[in-house]
C-alpha positions in Angstrom: -16.6 52.9 29.4 -14.6 56.1 28.9 -11.0 56.0 27.8 -8.3 58.4 29.0 -6.3 60.2 26.3 -3.6 61.9 28.3 0.1 61.6 29.0 -0.6 62.1 32.8 -3.1 60.5 35.1 -3.4 61.6 38.8 -4.9 59.6 41.5 -5.8 61.3 44.8 -7.7 60.3 47.9 -11.0 62.1 48.6 -9.9 63.4 52.0 -6.6 64.9 50.8 -6.2 68.7 50.7 -3.5 69.8 48.2 -1.6 73.0 48.8 -1.5 75.6 46.1 1.0 74.8 43.4 1.7 71.3 44.5 0.3 69.6 41.4 2.1 72.1 39.1 5.4 71.5 40.9 5.0 67.7 40.8 4.3 67.7 37.1 7.2 70.1 36.4 9.5 67.9 38.5 8.3 64.7 36.6 8.9 66.3 33.2 12.4 67.7 34.2 13.6 64.4 35.6 11.9 62.2 32.9 10.2 60.0 35.5 7.4 57.6 34.6 5.8 57.5 38.1 5.9 60.1 40.9 4.4 59.4 44.3 3.9 62.2 46.9 3.7 61.6 50.6 1.2 63.8 52.4 1.8 65.9 55.5 -0.3 64.3 58.2 -2.4 66.7 60.3 -3.3 65.4 63.7 -5.9 67.3 65.8 -6.2 65.0 68.9 -4.2 62.5 70.9 -5.8 59.5 69.2 -4.8 60.8 65.8 -1.2 61.4 67.0 -1.1 57.8 68.2 -2.5 56.1 65.1 -1.9 58.2 61.9 1.9 58.2 62.0 1.9 54.4 62.2 -0.5 54.3 59.2 1.8 56.6 57.1 4.9 54.4 57.5 
């Protein structure tokens, strides 16, 4: 079993695409505000009618 030796741990879903600079900005904001936990909400991309009907409900 491996142990994590870091002040920060990031969990991200396999299907998530992160925009350039997002992680850097999130880390900076966390340090500046002295937060212990920061949770980001993704922008949902819907490509068809079925996704438009289901995904926004899941995100709530």
